[in-house]
C-alpha positions in Angstrom: 13.8 11.6 26.6 17.1 9.8 26.4 18.1 7.3 23.8 20.6 4.6 24.3 22.2 1.9 22.0 20.6 -1.5 22.5 22.6 -4.4 21.9 21.0 -6.8 19.8 21.3 -9.9 21.8 19.8 -7.6 25.2 16.8 -9.1 26.3 13.6 -6.6 26.4 11.0 -8.5 28.1 11.0 -12.0 27.2 12.3 -11.5 23.6 15.7 -10.0 22.2 16.0 -6.6 20.3 16.7 -8.4 17.3 13.6 -10.3 17.5 11.5 -7.0 18.1 13.2 -5.2 15.2 12.3 -8.2 13.2 8.6 -7.7 13.6 8.8 -4.2 13.4 10.2 -4.4 9.8 7.5 -6.8 8.8 4.9 -4.5 10.5 6.3 -1.2 8.5 6.3 -3.0 5.2 2.7 -3.7 5.7 1.8 -0.4 6.6 3.7 1.3 3.4 2.3 -1.2 1.2 -1.3 -0.8 2.5 -1.0 3.1 2.4 0.5 3.2 -1.0 -2.3 1.0 -2.5 -4.9 3.4 -0.7 -3.3 6.3 -2.2 -2.9 4.8 -5.6 -6.5 5.0 -6.1 -7.0 8.5 -4.3 -10.2 9.4 -6.5 -12.6 11.7 -4.5 -9.7 14.2 -3.7 -8.4 14.5 -7.6 -12.1 14.6 -8.7 -13.1 17.4 -6.2 -10.0 19.5 -5.9 -7.7 19.1 -9.3 -8.2 21.7 -11.9 -5.6 20.7 -14.2 -5.9 17.8 -16.3 -2.1 16.9 -16.6 -2.3 16.4 -12.8 -5.1 13.8 -12.3 -4.5 10.1 -11.4 -5.1 7.4 -13.9 -8.3 6.7 -12.0 -9.9 9.9 -13.0 -8.9 9.5 -16.5 -10.8 6.4 -16.6 -13.9 7.9 -15.0 -14.0 10.2 -17.9 -14.6 7.2 -20.2 -18.1 6.7 -18.8 -20.8 9.1 -20.2 -24.1 9.9 -19.1 -25.9 7.9 -22.2 -23.0 6.0 -23.5 -19.4 4.4 -22.5 -16.5 2.9 -23.9 -16.4 -0.3 -22.2 -13.4 -1.8 -24.1 -11.3 1.2 -23.6 -12.2 1.6 -19.9 -11.6 -2.1 -19.1 -8.2 -2.2 -20.9 -7.1 0.9 -18.8 -8.3 -0.7 -15.9 -6.2 -3.8 -16.2 -2.9 -1.5 -17.0 -4.0 0.6 -13.8 -4.3 -2.2 -11.7 -1.2 -4.0 -12.8 1.3 -2.2 -10.7 -0.4 -2.4 -7.3 -0.8 -6.4 -8.4 3.0 -6.8 -9.0 3.8 -5.1 -5.9 1.5 -7.2 -3.7 2.8 -10.4 -5.4 6.5 -9.5 -5.0 5.9 -8.1 -1.3 3.4 -11.1 -0.6 5.7 -12.8 2.0 6.2 -9.5 4.0 2.9 -8.3 3.7 1.4 -11.9 5.4 4.0 -11.7 8.0 3.3 -8.1 8.9 -0.3 -8.6 9.2 0.1 -11.6 11.3 2.6 -9.9 13.7 1.9 -10.6 17.3 -1.1 -12.9 16.4 0.8 -15.9 17.0 2.7 -16.8 20.2 6.1 -18.1 19.9 
């Protein structure tokens, strides 16, 4: 396989290389955002395999507030709001890129 330099104005199919790259950037922004959000709440792996309490994510720490007969709902809900704050802020900031990445290729120009 050989690689060659593409001129941004060179046509590949019916689009220029610049248009292809614009779609690819939006797509990779969406993939990286969704992957990091899935990894943010990696609960099953952490509960099953991690033994050191200092290495578990916050989702497992919140799980420890739920007891068999009682639960600290006020602490659990406050912790959940803090835990959800970072993905919420990242999604709001990257919202336009997320939307364009989800709809890439869906509409014909």
